[in-house]
N, C-alpha and C positions, 0 to 999 in steps of 0.2 A: 470461462465458467458459464454454465447454463443458467437460465432463469428458472425460478420455481415452477413456472407454468409448463416448462418442458418435462417435468417429472410426472409420473403417474400418481394417482391418488394413493394415499396410504393403504386403503383397502385393496386396490389392485396390486400394489407392491407386496402386500402381505400374502395374498393368494399365490402370487408367483414365487415368492421366497419360501413359503412353507412347503411348496411342492417340490423343492429341490431335493435331490437324492441325499439322504442322511439327515435332513433338517428336522423331520418329525421326531426321530429318536433323540436327537440333541435337545430339541425343545422340551420333550417330556422329561428328560433327565434334569435339565435346568429348572423346570417348573416344579417337578415333584420332589426331587432330591435336594434342591438348593433354594427353592422359594422365589425364583425369578418370574416376573410377569412377562410372558412372551409378547404380548401386545406392546409393552414398553420397549422390549428389545427390537422388535420390528420398527418401531418409531425411531429409535436411535440409529439403526442401520439406514433407514430411509433418509433421515436428516443428514447422516454422514456422507451419503452419496451426493447430497446437494451442497456439501461443504458447510453445513449448518450444525448447530447443536442446541440442546434445550437451554432456554434462558434461565439462569439460576434464580433470577428475580421472580419467576413464575411458580414458586414452590406451593403457594396456596391453590393455584389452579391445578397443578399436578396432584396435590393432595385430594382435591375434589374428584379427579379422574380415578385415582386409586380407590377412593371410597366407592365409586360406582362398581369397579371391578370386584372389590371385596364383598359388597352388599348384594350385587346382582349376578355377575358372571360366576363367581366361585360357588355360590350355593346351587346354581343350575348344574354346574359341572359335577359337583358332589352328588346330586340327586341322580344325574344321568349315569355316573359310574356305579353308584349303589344299585341301580336297576340292572346293570349289565348281566351279572351272574343269575339274578332272579329271572330275567327275561329268557335266559337259555332254558330254564326249567319250566317256565310258564310263558310260552310264546305269545299269548294274548297281551302281555306287557310290552312287547317290542314296539308297537305303535306309540305308546306313551314315552318310551325311551327315545324314539326318533323325534317326537315332539319336543322333548327336553333338549335334545341335541340341536334342533333348529333354533330354539329359544336361546340357548347358550351362544350359538353362532351370531344371532342378532345382537345379543349383549356385547359380544366381542367387537362386532362391527361398530356399535355405538361407542365403545371404548376407543377404538381407533379414530373415530371422528372427533372425539374429545381431545385426544392427543394431537391430532393433526391441526386442531385449532389453537393449540398453545403457542405462546410466543417463542421465538428462536433468535439466536444471535449467530454471527459468523463463526465458523469453526476456527480452531487454532492451528490446523495442519491441513495439507492437501491430501494426505494419506487417509482414505476413508476408514480402513480398519483401525489404524492408530486413533483416529478421532472417535470412532465408536467405542473402543475400549476405554478411552479417557472419559467419555460421557457416561458410560456405565459406572465407572469408579466415582464420578461426581454425584450420580443419583443414588448410589448404594454401594456400601463396602463390598468389594469382590473378594471372596475367600479363596485361599489357595486351592481348595478342593474343587471349587466351581470354575476356576479360571480356564483350565484346558478345554472344557466343554463350551464355555462362553466364547473363547477365542475361535474354536473350531466352527461354532455356529455362525458367528459374525463373518468369518472368512468364507464360509459356504454361501452366505447371503451376499457378500460384497464382491465376490469374484463371479464374473459372467459365466453362465453355463447355458447350454442350449437343450439339455436333455430333461428339463423340468416340465411337468404337466400340472396345470392348475388344479387345486383341490379347494372345495368351498369350506375350508377350516382355517382358523388362525392358530 
């Protein structure tokens, strides 16, 4: 088993995994249709590859990180998305939309830093996908409707692939 120092930072991991073919579509489905936080899912996958899982005793710290996402990242995302169609009609608004996009990205990076700092414990299995799915279920009830996309996304992230190109989004 590797030491945690042998793993990339959660931010680097997130950039790599989000760039994998099919990941963006699955992320948007899970986020928009099922309410999953993609930064949390990236964190879970990252931990699972290290044979770690979130410490159930760190619920207050996780609640603080979730508050950051809810109060900072989500409003920036909503504003950016709201401007998208308007910026098509009024191109002068596109720089503002891009500024909001960069602010959203920085808020997501902060969320990942907060998650990376949370306590963890040893995983219950050596199978990363199985561990990730169990961690998801521990952190939040997984609905039958969301499960296929969740499993597909985690499999996409946890199976090595060489055809991904990094994108600066989470």
